[in-house]
N, C-alpha and C positions, 0 to 999 in steps of 0.2 A: 052392285052392278059394276061391270068392268067397262073401262073406257073403250073407244073404238079400236085403238091400237092393240090392246090386250086381247080383245075378242077376236080380232083378225088373226093374231098370232096363234091363239088356241084353235081356231077353225083350220088354219093351215097345218098345224101339227096333227090334228085329228084326221084331216084329209091325207096327209103324208103317211101316217100310220096305217090308214085303211088301204092306200095304194100299195104300200110295202107288204102288207098282209096278203093282199091278192096276188102280188108277185111271188111271194114265198109259196103260196098254195099252188100256183101255176108251175113253178120250178119243181116243187116236190112231187106233185101228182101227175103232171103231164110231160114236162121237159126231161126229167131224170130218166136215164135208160133203165130198161127192165133188167133186173139182176138174174143171173143164170139159174140159180137154184131156188131162190125164194119166189121169184116171179114178181108180179105186180104188188104183192103184199109188202115187199120190202120198201116200196115208195112211201108208205104211211110213216115209216120210222124217220124219214127226213123231215117231217113236220112235227111228229109226236114227241120225239126226244128233246128237241130244243124247247118246245112248249112246256114239257115237264120240268126242265131246268129253270125256266122262268118262273113257273109256279112255286117251285121249291125255294128259289131265292126270294120271292115275294113274301112267303110265309116266314122265312128266316129274318128278313128285315123287320117285319111286323113284330116278331117275337123279341128281337133285340130292343126295339123301341119301347115295347110294353115293359120289358124287364128293366130298362133304364128308368122309365117313368116311375114304376113301382118301387124300385130300389131307392131312387132319390126321395120319394115320399117317406119311405121307412127311415132314411137317415134324418130327414127333417123332423119327423116325429120323435126320434130318439134325442135329437138335440133339444127339442122343446121340453121333453121330460127331464133332461139333465139340467136345464136351466132353472128349474124350480127348486 
C-alpha cells in the first residue's frame, strides 16, 4: 500500500496524463486545419504517428532491459562455472 502522499501523486499524474491525452485528441482531430489535398484524413496522422513512435520506443526499452537482464545472468552463470 502506498502512503497518502504517494497515492495522491499517482492520482495527479494519471489525471494529468488523461487531460493531456484529451487535449491532444482535440488538437489533432478538431483544431487542426483541413489539409488541401488529403482532406480530413490527414488529421489522424497528427495523433497516429506520435503514438506509433511511443509504442516503438516502449518496445525498444523493454527489449534493452530484457537483454541486459539475460546477459547479466549469462555472465554470472559463466563466472560460477569458471570458479569450480
